[in-house]
C-alpha positions as a printed Julia matrix, in Angstrom:
72×3 Matrix{Float64}:
 -203.39   87.33  -16.6
 -206.26   87.98  -14.67
 -206.62   90.26  -11.8
 -205.9    87.36   -9.64
 -202.06   87.27  -10.43
 -201.2    90.47  -10.23
 -199.48   92.19   -8.21
 -198.46   95.95   -8.11
 -195.41   96.85   -6.6
 -193.46  100.47   -6.85
 -189.67  100.42   -8.81
 -187.66  103.5    -8.43
 -191.19  106.22   -7.73
 -192.71  104.11  -11.41
 -195.91  101.47  -10.32
 -195.58   98.58  -11.96
 -198.14   94.77  -12.45
 -196.15   92.23  -12.12
 -197.73   88.14  -11.35
 -197.49   86.8    -8.3
 -195.19   84.27   -6.86
 -191.84   86.8    -8.86
 -189.37   87.17   -7.69
 -186.31   89.8    -7.06
 -183.98   87.77   -9.32
 -187.66   87.68  -12.27
 -187.86   91.65  -11.66
 -184.04   92.64  -12.6
 -184.04   90.55  -15.66
 -186.92   92.07  -16.84
 -185.93   95.13  -16.58
 -182.44   93.9   -18.18
 -180.39   95.66  -15.49
 -176.51   94.05  -14.84
 -176.86   92.37  -10.96
 -173.2    93.12  -10.65
 -173.51   96.91  -11.45
 -176.0    97.64   -8.93
 -177.73   98.14   -4.91
 -181.36   96.93   -4.33
 -183.13   97.68   -1.69
 -185.97   96.68   -1.06
 -188.54   98.27    1.41
 -185.51  100.12    2.83
 -183.48   97.12    3.09
 -180.87   96.64    0.84
 -181.61   92.77   -0.42
 -178.23   90.68   -0.67
 -178.13   89.47   -3.91
 -176.33   85.91   -3.32
 -180.84   85.36   -1.88
 -182.51   87.3    -5.24
 -184.25   84.3    -6.63
 -185.98   83.34   -2.67
 -187.32   86.8    -2.55
 -190.78   87.28   -3.93
 -192.53   90.65   -4.19
 -195.68   91.3    -2.52
 -198.5    93.63   -3.22
 -197.05   96.99   -2.84
 -193.78   96.8    -2.18
 -191.02   99.47   -2.67
 -187.82   99.04   -4.52
 -185.11  101.6    -5.37
 -183.17  100.28   -7.89
 -178.95  102.39   -7.7
 -176.47  101.9   -10.32
 -172.9   102.25   -9.66
 -171.33  105.58  -11.35
 -167.8   105.83  -11.16
 -166.39  108.82  -10.56
 -162.65  110.55   -9.33
């Protein structure tokens, strides 16, 4: 993959380089995160999980992925 085909994003504060045309769904799969147990925020906006395959990441996007934790 050459530099022209890469973008840099920040995921939970860590810099990550991915290919262009990389969707939020691709990211979740790459990180092996169970989609039903997280909330996803892209550039400070909550992402509708039904649309993650249609949301493509851009250079310098900031993604926060938060796990749900049960408690009482």
